[in-house]
RONU-255606 format. One line per field, with one value per residue (C-alpha): x, y, z; residue number from 0; residue in one letter. Coordinates in nm, 2 decimals. Example, Ala and Ser with C-alpha at 12.3 -4.5 7.8 and 13.67 -1.06 7.14 Angstrom:
c1	[1.23_1.37] .
c2	[-0.45_-0.11] .
c3	[0.78_0.71] .
i	[0_1] .
aa	[A_S] .
! end
This chain:
c1	[2.49_2.78_2.69_2.52_2.57_2.39_2.49_2.16_2.22_2.30_1.91_2.04_1.76_1.82_1.76_1.49_1.48_1.35_0.93_0.81_0.50_0.34_0.18_0.30_0.64_0.56_0.72_0.61_0.85_0.54_0.85_0.79_1.12_1.11_1.25_1.09_1.24_1.38_1.06_0.83_0.55_0.66_0.48_0.17_0.37_0.53_0.20_0.02_0.32_0.30_-0.07_-0.03_0.20_-0.06_-0.38_-0.17_0.00_-0.35_-0.11_-0.41_-0.50_-0.36_-0.02_0.00_-0.12_0.19_0.40_0.35_0.32_0.68_0.81_0.59_0.84_1.17_1.13_1.05_1.39_1.56_1.43_1.52_1.86_1.97_2.05_2.20_2.39_1.99_1.90_1.69_1.83_1.65_1.54_1.56_1.28_1.24_0.93_0.97_0.59_0.61_0.29_0.50_0.66_0.73_1.11_1.16_1.45_1.53_1.85_1.97_2.31_2.27_2.50_2.58_2.29_2.23_1.93_1.94_2.27_2.08_2.00_1.63_1.34_1.42_1.13_0.82_0.87_0.69_0.69_0.91_1.21_1.21_1.53_1.41_1.44_1.40_1.00_1.01_1.28_1.10_0.80_0.98_1.12_0.77_0.63_0.84_0.94_1.36_1.56_1.97_2.16_2.47_2.63_2.81_2.90_2.85_2.45_2.24_2.08_1.84_1.66_1.31_1.06_0.74_0.58_0.25_0.00_-0.32_-0.63_-0.91_-1.21_-1.48_-1.71_-2.08_-2.30_-2.67_-2.93] .
c2	[-0.57_-0.68_-0.99_-0.82_-1.03_-1.38_-1.41_-1.23_-0.93_-0.59_-0.33_0.04_0.25_0.66_0.70_0.96_1.30_1.37_1.48_1.78_1.91_1.55_1.39_1.11_1.22_1.11_1.32_1.44_1.16_0.90_0.77_0.79_0.85_0.77_0.66_0.41_0.37_0.00_-0.10_-0.34_-0.09_0.07_-0.21_-0.02_0.32_0.08_-0.01_0.31_0.42_0.15_0.19_0.56_0.54_0.22_0.55_0.78_0.53_0.36_0.01_-0.27_-0.36_-0.74_-0.61_-0.39_-0.67_-0.91_-0.59_-0.53_-0.89_-0.91_-0.55_-0.70_-1.01_-0.82_-0.54_-0.76_-0.99_-0.63_-0.52_-0.91_-0.99_-0.66_-0.45_-0.76_-0.43_-0.28_0.03_0.33_0.26_0.39_0.20_0.42_0.37_0.44_0.37_0.45_0.37_0.38_0.27_-0.07_-0.16_-0.10_-0.05_-0.02_0.02_-0.08_0.08_-0.03_-0.05_-0.33_-0.62_-0.75_-0.96_-1.03_-1.22_-1.36_-1.53_-1.78_-2.12_-2.16_-2.28_-2.68_-2.85_-2.95_-3.18_-3.22_-2.94_-3.14_-3.23_-2.87_-2.68_-2.35_-1.98_-1.89_-1.97_-1.54_-1.51_-1.81_-1.59_-1.30_-1.49_-1.59_-1.26_-0.99_-1.05_-0.89_-0.92_-0.78_-0.72_-0.44_-0.34_0.01_0.24_-0.01_-0.01_-0.32_-0.18_-0.45_-0.38_-0.52_-0.55_-0.60_-0.56_-0.43_-0.60_-0.36_-0.54_-0.44_-0.30_-0.61_-0.55_-0.45_-0.74_-0.58_-0.75] .
c3	[-1.13_-0.81_-0.66_-0.27_0.05_0.03_-0.40_-0.52_-0.70_-0.53_-0.56_-0.63_-0.51_-0.51_-0.09_0.01_-0.02_0.32_0.41_0.34_0.54_0.53_0.85_0.72_0.61_0.26_0.00_-0.38_-0.53_-0.34_-0.10_0.33_0.53_0.91_1.24_1.51_1.88_1.95_2.16_1.99_2.07_1.79_1.55_1.55_1.41_1.16_1.06_1.05_0.83_0.58_0.56_0.51_0.23_0.05_0.07_-0.09_-0.38_-0.45_-0.30_-0.32_0.09_-0.05_-0.11_0.23_0.43_0.28_0.32_0.68_0.78_0.64_0.78_1.16_1.15_1.10_1.26_1.59_1.50_1.48_1.80_1.96_1.82_1.73_2.06_2.36_2.47_2.52_2.52_2.29_1.90_1.66_1.32_0.95_0.73_0.38_0.17_-0.22_-0.41_-0.74_-0.99_-1.07_-0.68_-0.37_-0.27_0.13_0.32_0.69_0.84_1.20_1.36_1.57_1.55_1.17_1.02_0.71_0.67_0.32_0.37_0.60_0.52_0.40_0.64_0.71_0.49_0.66_0.96_1.29_1.52_1.77_1.51_1.35_1.49_1.66_1.41_1.05_1.00_1.03_0.76_0.51_0.53_0.48_0.17_0.04_0.11_-0.08_-0.42_-0.35_-0.04_-0.07_0.29_0.29_0.63_0.54_0.78_1.11_0.96_0.85_0.53_0.42_0.09_0.03_-0.29_-0.38_-0.70_-0.69_-0.87_-0.95_-1.06_-1.31_-1.08_-1.16_-1.47_-1.35_-1.40_-1.55_-1.32] .
i	[0_1_2_3_4_5_6_7_8_9_10_11_12_13_14_15_16_17_18_19_20_21_22_23_24_25_26_27_28_29_30_31_32_33_34_35_36_37_38_39_40_41_42_43_44_45_46_47_48_49_50_51_52_53_54_55_56_57_58_59_60_61_62_63_64_65_66_67_68_69_70_71_72_73_74_75_76_77_78_79_80_81_82_83_84_85_86_87_88_89_90_91_92_93_94_95_96_97_98_99_100_101_102_103_104_105_106_107_108_109_110_111_112_113_114_115_116_117_118_119_120_121_122_123_124_125_126_127_128_129_130_131_132_133_134_135_136_137_138_139_140_141_142_143_144_145_146_147_148_149_150_151_152_153_154_155_156_157_158_159_160_161_162_163_164_165_166_167_168_169_170_171_172_173_174] .
aa	[M_P_P_A_A_G_G_Q_P_A_L_R_E_R_P_C_A_P_P_R_R_N_P_H_G_M_N_A_Q_G_C_L_V_F_E_L_K_N_D_I_R_E_L_A_A_L_S_R_H_V_E_A_L_G_R_Q_A_G_I_P_A_R_T_L_L_E_V_N_L_A_L_D_E_L_F_T_N_I_I_T_Y_G_F_P_Q_G_G_E_H_R_I_R_F_H_L_R_A_D_P_R_R_L_T_I_V_I_E_D_E_G_V_P_F_D_P_V_A_C_A_P_A_Q_A_P_C_P_L_E_E_R_R_V_G_G_L_G_L_H_L_V_R_N_L_M_D_E_M_S_Y_R_R_T_Q_G_K_N_V_L_T_L_R_K_R_I_E_R_Q_E_P_P_A_C_E_A_G] .
! end
């Protein structure tokens, strides 16, 4: 697979088909597509969409928590830094769940920015010596299993993957 920006292999995914008659837009292939405005108040809607997909796909709560935390950080970064000229813009999300992993593609027409190419956060040091920025992306890298970026047709396209760790329910003990 050819390397993407940042030296990591490009992640190839089929685009999600448009949603059909589902309140949260999930189609029969376990794919959810939606758009949000570049408005911090949309964070609640983002979380609702992730939770809805998680319920329908049977994704464990811990995995959903980690995905929501990563998406919260990335969405906030897009809103904060992606559109310095202001105005209303749309951010598109494609979420695909299969039995073993969750794939998320985020598209925006903001300022070109490759989070994969960003230097990792500094080693632990006193807070007053730490440079500003980078910890959120460090968090995303640690929460997600794979991350790749490309710029295409005037859009930032960030692809994330998260393994779905399905655990067996604990055996009942005779009492």
